[in-house]
Steps between C-alpha positions, in 0.01 A plus 500: 500500500415852620344809352732757349464876517457504121202264530330672793579857404575600855141420588435134574639439846179358639516163670192384693583130529841328516815689403623678190848582364558842342806522280675790333596260222442130441877426459805668645649774294832440330694711749359302796639175353843647428599694813482420872179637653376585845135463604291658768170373649235679698130473565190720527174426666605259774288654769170603333181308555388580142653410170810316388853491626768564238855375500732658241857470385702750304835410341779688327871459414717513812693797370190691379414823694125519565284808529607691814134582566422137573403459867278295729161532327334596832713818502374609160170652397268301281567738214877463535472123511299500178762720331786284612316185400455635144877560496565145622279365221707677234845475659697274262732349766241430773263200500231390744267218589204521742264250650150609595360274781128536527315556829317174431830312455635645822184417694465140370864434565487623855169332581560172324532173688875522467523862600763705322624812683537832326877476550509170307277646226739790471804272496348278229428805286859614543634156396264502201606840377873429533461167319301669220775756449767227489290289263458797266876512453604792717868474605409555865778514764375719788160528671389766748181447698305714743363306796310562822579162657817315603739619230776254582273195494329615183835557332609150591179357341558697184865394474400139543243528227725693258862416594648675197365841605633748753221629728472810711186496714433792741226737625463828307672356196249698289665818629859372491528338156363668186418170335276412794351853486410433136333173600315680777362755253393227256323306777321807641376633168373161392333441837323835487367435147414136579289595803277734291483262210408197721216702658368586158537144364313363794215747453551658842413861566571744780800683635750241621764742629860373523398141575683509839303377805546827688352711218149612600385492135626142468323399823176655380529324166565163664192530723277587200633210292473206736254219443391341829511154348764510227734763643692736280558544122833395346648849540527434872765301687264301714787356698565842663397544863318819392255284296439267798400798715269643231329163462457456876377851557261475208333181622629273234386136507737279692619181324656201672711266290527132584870496413569779752307318770698183437822692516410663829399162654812330374303259282616639167712242324708503189332372190 
């Protein structure tokens, strides 16, 4: 069960460990159960070294005309995104679901013994969101997804997982399909709030910048918040190459794991 907007009051998007679902409403509205609906999915925060990644879905009746101002969230100012998000929250024929994936969850998944790539993490989140929408009773028929990878292969995987749905997967879907644009706005606004809230909840100070590796403010913050033994706080995606460089340049203590040595020597067995 996730957190609804009514419960969090547009405030509690923080997620420092694991993942968290954000729901516009706990159950699908009556209209969503009665008429055929289309759904759009997009993400925010895939590239940053700081904070969570957010996957979001927006859904509406197939014949419903959405706000013409909806666009790829990256093409909108922060103020405009906030305004449009407030409209999405009150729009009676537009629902949404978002999953906040913490930096800690991303790092532990990618650095675990059975390493999980960011693409797989993203795909699993997409599956989870679609399944949640279906389970809530939405009469879903069409799904539009923005992707940066192999669109044809991804679409085949989705169709295999959800054979009753018609999928359209393509780059720049957030600029082509308004329902994906709405999802893009939801994801970006929640990501921006979550980054600030996570920093506060973890008791971390300092200017973090955008959270992207190339941002000088982010680089400065990383260098000032590294422990030479324990590494970085949970706000940081320790699996990023940027973090490895900061650790190496800062003289962090090197640790050798027996399991890695066995693997390299070919002695690691299954057990």
